[in-house]
Each structure stands twice: as C-alpha cells, then as structure tokens.
MARDO-421010 format. One record per atom (N, C-alpha, C): residue in three letters; atom name; x, y, z. Coordinates in steps of 0.05 Angstrom, whole numbers, plus 5000, padded with zeros to 4 digits. Last residue first. Layout:
N
(ALA,CA,(X,Y,Z)) ...
This chain:
143
(PRO,N,(4229,2286,1355)) (PRO,CA,(4213,2284,1330)) (PRO,C,(4184,2276,1334)) (SER,N,(4253,2331,1400)) (SER,CA,(4240,2305,1398)) (SER,C,(4222,2304,1373)) (TRP,N,(4311,2363,1421)) (TRP,CA,(4290,2361,1400)) (TRP,C,(4279,2332,1399)) (GLN,N,(4351,2360,1457)) (GLN,CA,(4328,2376,1464)) (GLN,C,(4305,2373,1444)) (SER,N,(4390,2331,1431)) (SER,CA,(4379,2319,1455)) (SER,C,(4354,2334,1464)) (LEU,N,(4405,2368,1391)) (LEU,CA,(4391,2343,1384)) (LEU,C,(4377,2330,1408)) (VAL,N,(4433,2405,1423)) (VAL,CA,(4408,2412,1409)) (VAL,C,(4392,2388,1402)) (ALA,N,(4476,2373,1439)) (ALA,CA,(4458,2384,1459)) (ALA,C,(4431,2392,1447)) (GLN,N,(4500,2364,1389)) (GLN,CA,(4489,2341,1404)) (GLN,C,(4469,2351,1425)) (VAL,N,(4518,2416,1380)) (VAL,CA,(4498,2404,1362)) (VAL,C,(4485,2380,1376)) (GLY,N,(4557,2420,1421)) (GLY,CA,(4534,2439,1419)) (GLY,C,(4511,2428,1402)) (GLN,N,(4593,2379,1405)) (GLN,CA,(4578,2378,1431)) (GLN,C,(4554,2396,1431)) (TYR,N,(4610,2401,1356)) (TYR,CA,(4597,2375,1357)) (TYR,C,(4581,2372,1383)) (PHE,N,(4637,2446,1374)) (PHE,CA,(4613,2449,1358)) (PHE,C,(4597,2423,1358)) (GLN,N,(4680,2422,1401)) (GLN,CA,(4661,2439,1416)) (GLN,C,(4635,2442,1400)) (ALA,N,(4705,2395,1359)) (ALA,CA,(4696,2380,1383)) (ALA,C,(4675,2396,1398)) (PRO,N,(4718,2438,1320)) (PRO,CA,(4700,2415,1315)) (PRO,C,(4689,2401,1340)) (PRO,N,(4712,2504,1349)) (PRO,CA,(4728,2482,1338)) (PRO,C,(4710,2457,1336)) (GLN,N,(4673,2558,1329)) (GLN,CA,(4674,2535,1347)) (GLN,C,(4692,2514,1335)) (TYR,N,(4664,2627,1323)) (TYR,CA,(4678,2603,1314)) (TYR,C,(4678,2582,1336)) (GLY,N,(4596,2650,1339)) (GLY,CA,(4625,2651,1337)) (GLY,C,(4638,2626,1328)) (VAL,N,(4545,2614,1371)) (VAL,CA,(4554,2640,1361)) (VAL,C,(4585,2640,1361)) (ILE,N,(4491,2575,1368)) (ILE,CA,(4520,2573,1369)) (ILE,C,(4531,2598,1356)) (ARG,N,(4431,2574,1407)) (ARG,CA,(4447,2583,1384)) (ARG,C,(4476,2578,1389)) (SER,N,(4399,2518,1436)) (SER,CA,(4415,2542,1439)) (SER,C,(4429,2549,1413)) (GLY,N,(4334,2491,1419)) (GLY,CA,(4361,2490,1430)) (GLY,C,(4374,2518,1432)) (ILE,N,(4296,2518,1364)) (ILE,CA,(4301,2497,1385)) (ILE,C,(4330,2499,1394)) (GLU,N,(4246,2557,1335)) (GLU,CA,(4274,2555,1343)) (GLU,C,(4276,2535,1366)) (THR,N,(4200,2530,1289)) (THR,CA,(4204,2540,1316)) (THR,C,(4233,2537,1324)) (GLY,N,(4189,2506,1241)) (GLY,CA,(4200,2532,1241)) (GLY,C,(4205,2545,1268)) (GLN,N,(4175,2453,1237)) (GLN,CA,(4153,2473,1236)) (GLN,C,(4163,2502,1237)) (PRO,N,(4222,2426,1245)) (PRO,CA,(4210,2426,1218)) (PRO,C,(4187,2445,1215)) (SER,N,(4258,2472,1288)) (SER,CA,(4242,2448,1284)) (SER,C,(4232,2448,1256)) (LEU,N,(4323,2501,1279)) (LEU,CA,(4294,2502,1277)) (LEU,C,(4281,2475,1276)) (PHE,N,(4380,2535,1302)) (PHE,CA,(4367,2509,1297)) (PHE,C,(4337,2512,1298)) (VAL,N,(4433,2575,1279)) (VAL,CA,(4406,2574,1291)) (VAL,C,(4394,2547,1283)) (VAL,N,(4495,2602,1286)) (VAL,CA,(4481,2578,1277)) (VAL,C,(4455,2577,1293)) (THR,N,(4534,2655,1264)) (THR,CA,(4514,2646,1283)) (THR,C,(4499,2623,1271)) (PRO,N,(4599,2683,1255)) (PRO,CA,(4578,2664,1248)) (PRO,C,(4559,2660,1271)) (ILE,N,(4566,2744,1271)) (ILE,CA,(4569,2720,1253)) (ILE,C,(4597,2708,1258)) (TYR,N,(4516,2776,1310)) (TYR,CA,(4544,2769,1305)) (TYR,C,(4544,2745,1286)) (LYS,N,(4461,2783,1309)) (LYS,CA,(4478,2806,1316)) (LYS,C,(4508,2801,1309)) (ILE,N,(4400,2766,1284)) (ILE,CA,(4428,2758,1284)) (ILE,C,(4445,2784,1288)) (GLY,N,(4343,2762,1285)) (GLY,CA,(4358,2779,1304)) (GLY,C,(4387,2772,1306)) (TYR,N,(4315,2735,1247)) (TYR,CA,(4324,2720,1270)) (TYR,C,(4341,2736,1290)) (ARG,N,(4305,2776,1211)) (ARG,CA,(4282,2760,1221)) (ARG,C,(4290,2745,1246)) (GLY,N,(4357,2791,1197)) (GLY,CA,(4339,2809,1212)) (GLY,C,(4316,2794,1225)) (ASP,N,(4373,2746,1168)) (ASP,CA,(4388,2753,1193)) (ASP,C,(4371,2772,1210)) (LEU,N,(4342,2746,1122)) (LEU,CA,(4336,2727,1144)) (LEU,C,(4350,2734,1170)) (ASN,N,(4354,2774,1078)) (ASN,CA,(4342,2789,1100)) (ASN,C,(4335,2771,1124)) (SER,N,(4416,2769,1042)) (SER,CA,(4391,2758,1052)) (SER,C,(4380,2776,1073)) (LYS,N,(4468,2782,1032)) (LYS,CA,(4451,2777,1009)) (LYS,C,(4423,2767,1017)) (ASP,N,(4497,2785,1078)) (ASP,CA,(4499,2807,1059)) (ASP,C,(4480,2805,1036)) (VAL,N,(4491,2736,1102)) (VAL,CA,(4476,2759,1114)) (VAL,C,(4478,2784,1096)) (ASN,N,(4479,2677,1072)) (ASN,CA,(4498,2700,1071)) (ASN,C,(4483,2725,1080)) (VAL,N,(4464,2617,1100)) (VAL,CA,(4452,2643,1093)) (VAL,C,(4473,2665,1095)) (LYS,N,(4453,2550,1089)) (LYS,CA,(4474,2570,1093)) (LYS,C,(4464,2596,1083)) (LEU,N,(4422,2496,1118)) (LEU,CA,(4417,2520,1102)) (LEU,C,(4439,2541,1109)) (PHE,N,(4409,2428,1122)) (PHE,CA,(4429,2449,1126)) (PHE,C,(4423,2472,1107)) (ILE,N,(4373,2386,1161)) (ILE,CA,(4372,2399,1135)) (ILE,C,(4388,2425,1138)) (PHE,N,(4405,2335,1201)) (PHE,CA,(4395,2362,1196)) (PHE,C,(4391,2368,1166)) (ASN,N,(4429,2285,1209)) (ASN,CA,(4409,2294,1227)) (ASN,C,(4395,2321,1221)) (GLU,N,(4469,2270,1173)) (GLU,CA,(4450,2250,1182)) (GLU,C,(4426,2261,1197)) (ASN,N,(4499,2317,1166)) (ASN,CA,(4486,2304,1143)) (ASN,C,(4465,2284,1151)) (LEU,N,(4518,2326,1219)) (LEU,CA,(4500,2345,1205)) (LEU,C,(4485,2332,1182)) (LEU,N,(4550,2280,1229)) (LEU,CA,(4528,2287,1247)) (LEU,C,(4508,2306,1233)) (THR,N,(4587,2284,1186)) (THR,CA,(4569,2261,1188)) (THR,C,(4545,2268,1206)) (SER,N,(4613,2332,1200)) (SER,CA,(4598,2330,1174)) (SER,C,(4579,2306,1175)) (VAL,N,(4635,2318,1250)) (VAL,CA,(4616,2340,1248)) (VAL,C,(4599,2337,1222)) (ALA,N,(4671,2277,1236)) (ALA,CA,(4649,2272,1255)) (ALA,C,(4627,2293,1253)) (ASP,N,(4705,2304,1198)) (ASP,CA,(4690,2279,1191)) (ASP,C,(4666,2275,1210)) (ASP,N,(4705,2373,1186)) (ASP,CA,(4712,2351,1204)) (ASP,C,(4694,2327,1199)) (SER,N,(4684,2414,1157)) (SER,CA,(4699,2394,1142)) (SER,C,(4708,2370,1159)) (TYR,N,(4664,2449,1195)) (TYR,CA,(4645,2434,1177)) (TYR,C,(4658,2412,1161)) (THR,N,(4715,2465,1218)) (THR,CA,(4693,2452,1233)) (THR,C,(4675,2436,1215)) (TYR,N,(4752,2486,1180)) (TYR,CA,(4760,2467,1201)) (TYR,C,(4736,2451,1213)) (LYS,N,(4728,2516,1138)) (LYS,CA,(4753,2502,1134)) (LYS,C,(4758,2480,1155)) (ASP,N,(4680,2538,1160)) (ASP,CA,(4680,2521,1136)) (ASP,C,(4705,2504,1133)) (MET,N,(4702,2565,1204)) (MET,CA,(4681,2544,1208)) (MET,C,(4680,2526,1184)) (GLN,N,(4736,2601,1178)) (GLN,CA,(4747,2580,1195)) (GLN,C,(4727,2558,1201)) (GLN,N,(4698,2633,1155)) (GLN,CA,(4715,2618,1137)) (GLN,C,(4729,2595,1153)) (CYS,N,(4678,2656,1201)) (CYS,CA,(4660,2640,1184)) (CYS,C,(4676,2622,1166)) (PRO,N,(4722,2685,1219)) (PRO,CA,(4713,2663,1235)) (PRO,C,(4693,2645,1219)) (ASN,N,(4724,2724,1175)) (ASN,CA,(4745,2704,1179)) (ASN,C,(4736,2681,1197)) (CYS,N,(4679,2746,1129)) (CYS,CA,(4681,2739,1158)) (CYS,C,(4702,2717,1162)) (TRP,N,(4665,2757,1078)) (TRP,CA,(4688,2772,1089)) (TRP,C,(4695,2763,1117)) (ASP,N,(4618,2728,1068)) (ASP,CA,(4643,2721,1054)) (ASP,C,(4667,2733,1067)) (ALA,N,(4582,2710,1128)) (ALA,CA,(4589,2730,1107)) (ALA,C,(4615,2722,1094)) (TYR,N,(4527,2672,1156)) (TYR,CA,(4555,2678,1152)) (TYR,C,(4558,2702,1133)) (PHE,N,(4488,2627,1191)) (PHE,CA,(4489,2655,1182)) (PHE,C,(4519,2663,1180)) (ASP,N,(4463,2566,1181)) (ASP,CA,(4489,2579,1186)) (ASP,C,(4489,2606,1174)) (ILE,N,(4411,2530,1207)) (ILE,CA,(4417,2553,1191)) (ILE,C,(4444,2565,1200)) (MET,N,(4384,2468,1206)) (MET,CA,(4406,2483,1217)) (MET,C,(4413,2505,1198)) (VAL,N,(4323,2437,1221)) (VAL,CA,(4338,2454,1202)) (VAL,C,(4360,2467,1218)) (PRO,N,(4306,2368,1239)) (PRO,CA,(4308,2397,1244)) (PRO,C,(4325,2411,1222)) (LYS,N,(4266,2321,1203)) (LYS,CA,(4292,2330,1213)) (LYS,C,(4290,2359,1220)) (ASN,N,(4228,2293,1170)) (ASN,CA,(4226,2294,1199)) (ASN,C,(4254,2299,1212)) (GLU,N,(4225,2297,1116)) (GLU,CA,(4246,2279,1127)) (GLU,C,(4246,2277,1157)) (SER,N,(4184,2334,1110)) (SER,CA,(4182,2309,1096)) (SER,C,(4202,2288,1107)) (GLN,N,(4204,2377,1141)) (GLN,CA,(4179,2364,1148)) (GLN,C,(4177,2336,1135)) (ALA,N,(4250,2390,1113)) (ALA,CA,(4253,2381,1140)) (ALA,C,(4227,2366,1149)) (LYS,N,(4228,2408,1065)) (LYS,CA,(4245,2384,1065)) (LYS,C,(4247,2372,1093)) (SER,N,(4204,2454,1086)) (SER,CA,(4188,2434,1073)) (SER,C,(4203,2407,1072)) (LEU,N,(4248,2482,1104)) (LEU,CA,(4228,2473,1124)) (LEU,C,(4210,2451,1111)) (ALA,N,(4275,2492,1056)) (ALA,CA,(4288,2476,1076)) (ALA,C,(4268,2465,1096)) (GLU,N,(4236,2524,1030)) (GLU,CA,(4245,2498,1018)) (GLU,C,(4257,2480,1039)) (ASP,N,(4236,2568,1065)) (ASP,CA,(4211,2552,1060)) (ASP,C,(4218,2525,1049)) (LEU,N,(4288,2585,1058)) (LEU,CA,(4280,2576,1084)) (LEU,C,(4255,2559,1081)) (GLU,N,(4286,2601,1005)) (GLU,CA,(4305,2580,1012)) (GLU,C,(4297,2568,1039)) (SER,N,(4249,2643,1009)) (SER,CA,(4242,2619,0993)) (SER,C,(4260,2596,1000)) (GLU,N,(4278,2679,1042)) (GLU,CA,(4252,2668,1051)) (GLU,C,(4245,2642,1035)) (GLY,N,(4323,2700,1018)) (GLY,CA,(4326,2678,1037)) (GLY,C,(4300,2665,1046)) (ASN,N,(4318,2733,0976)) (ASN,CA,(4320,2745,1002)) (ASN,C,(4323,2725,1024)) (GLY,N,(4359,2706,0922)) (GLY,CA,(4335,2717,0934)) (GLY,C,(4340,2728,0961)) (SER,N,(4408,2688,0903)) (SER,CA,(4387,2693,0884)) (SER,C,(4362,2706,0896)) (ALA,N,(4443,2678,0944)) (ALA,CA,(4450,2700,0926)) (ALA,C,(4426,2707,0908)) (CYS,N,(4423,2634,0969)) (CYS,CA,(4421,2659,0983)) (CYS,C,(4427,2682,0964)) (GLY,N,(4436,2594,0932)) (GLY,CA,(4408,2600,0937)) (GLY,C,(4405,2627,0951)) (ALA,N,(4491,2592,0937)) (ALA,CA,(4480,2601,0912)) (ALA,C,(4451,2609,0916)) (ALA,N,(4496,2573,0990)) (ALA,CA,(4507,2600,0983)) (ALA,C,(4495,2610,0957)) (GLY,N,(4472,2522,0984)) (GLY,CA,(4461,2542,1003)) (GLY,C,(4471,2570,0996)) (ILE,N,(4507,2500,0947)) (ILE,CA,(4479,2502,0941)) (ILE,C,(4466,2523,0959)) (LEU,N,(4555,2500,0977)) (LEU,CA,(4553,2516,0952)) (LEU,C,(4524,2520,0944)) (LEU,N,(4541,2465,1019)) (LEU,CA,(4549,2493,1025)) (LEU,C,(4546,2510,1000)) (LEU,N,(4532,2418,0991)) (LEU,CA,(4510,2431,1007)) (LEU,C,(4517,2460,1012)) (ALA,N,(4583,2410,0969)) (ALA,CA,(4560,2414,0951)) (ALA,C,(4537,2427,0966)) (VAL,N,(4611,2401,1017)) (VAL,CA,(4618,2424,1000)) (VAL,C,(4595,2430,0981)) (LEU,N,(4587,2352,1032)) (LEU,CA,(4585,2376,1049)) (LEU,C,(4591,2402,1033)) (ALA,N,(4602,2319,0990)) (ALA,CA,(4574,2323,0995)) (ALA,C,(4570,2349,1012)) (VAL,N,(4658,2319,0996)) (VAL,CA,(4646,2330,0971)) (VAL,C,(4617,2336,0975)) (LEU,N,(4661,2294,1046)) (LEU,CA,(4671,2321,1043)) (LEU,C,(4659,2334,1018)) (LEU,N,(4641,2243,1034)) (LEU,CA,(4628,2260,1054)) (LEU,C,(4636,2289,1051)) (VAL,N,(4679,2226,0995)) (VAL,CA,(4651,2229,0988)) (VAL,C,(4636,2247,1008)) (VAL,N,(4725,2225,1027)) (VAL,CA,(4724,2243,1004)) (VAL,C,(4695,2248,0996)) (LYS,N,(4711,2184,1063)) (LYS,CA,(4716,2212,1073)) (LYS,C,(4714,2232,1050)) (GLY,N,(4708,2141,1027)) (GLY,CA,(4685,2149,1043)) (GLY,C,(4687,2178,1053)) (PHE,N,(4762,2138,1010)) (PHE,CA,(4741,2144,0991)) (PHE,C,(4716,2154,1005)) (ARG,N,(4787,2124,1058)) (ARG,CA,(4793,2149,1045)) (ARG,C,(4772,2157,1026)) (THR,N,(4763,2074,1065)) (THR,CA,(4760,2094,1085)) (THR,C,(4765,2122,1073)) (LEU,N,(4780,2047,1019)) (LEU,CA,(4751,2051,1024)) (LEU,C,(4747,2073,1044)) (ARG,N,(4836,2045,1025)) (ARG,CA,(4824,2061,1004)) (ARG,C,(4795,2067,1009)) (ASP,N,(4860,2051,1094)) (ASP,CA,(4854,2037,1070)) (ASP,C,(4838,2054,1050)) (MET,N,(4916,2080,1124)) (MET,CA,(4887,2083,1120)) (MET,C,(4880,2069,1094)) 
C-alpha cells in the first residue's frame, strides 16, 4: 500500500473519530435538543440528511459499531460525504424518548427539515450490511 493511500485512510479515520468525540461531548453537556437543532441547521445549509446514532457507553454492540463499522473505509467515506452525523448517548440525553428508541444501537435518519426518512438500523451491523442499509436510505431521500 503506498503512503498516500495510507495517509488518506488515516485522515478519514481521524476525521470520523473527531466527529464521534464531538457528538459524544455535545450530548454530555445538554439534553440533546440543542445538538439536534445545530445538526439540522447544518444539514439545511449543506442540503444533507442527518444520521443520529443512539448509543450508550456500556453497550457492547454500540462499541462494536464504533470499532468495526464506523471505522470501515467505505462506511466512513459514505457517511462523511452524505450525512451530518450526530451521536447521542441515551444515558445523557432525552432525544431517545422523542424518537421512541427501544434498543441500542439504533440509527435514525432525518431530512434537513427533521422528518424521519428511510428505515432505522437497529442493532450491530457489520460494515457491508450497514453500508447497504445507508445506501437504501439515500436512495429514498431526494434533496
């Protein structure tokens, strides 16, 4: 593998981790509403849907999503290019109640106006399966 390819992968991984940390830090400081408002505002300005990942620190399948699925090159590229990403800790936010989250991890997709689009993704999904689910949501959303 040449250096540029490795460097590009490292940059993508660092960007994804930064997004995850920003989302987790934002959830710790409030009830989630302001973070959602910010994400929707950014989504409107960039004309992208919002992807909300509902998780908990103690949730093993959530940790697997972070470790295997979100760190996958194809998945991280797809998410970074097409979505505004919001990570919501259900133990530190009230957004899970607003969206009727019963199991974690659960991924919910919203239009920039806040309307739920596509199908939710519930439970751990390996990268290829998650990628297909996200692609299906994108095919149902028209900017």
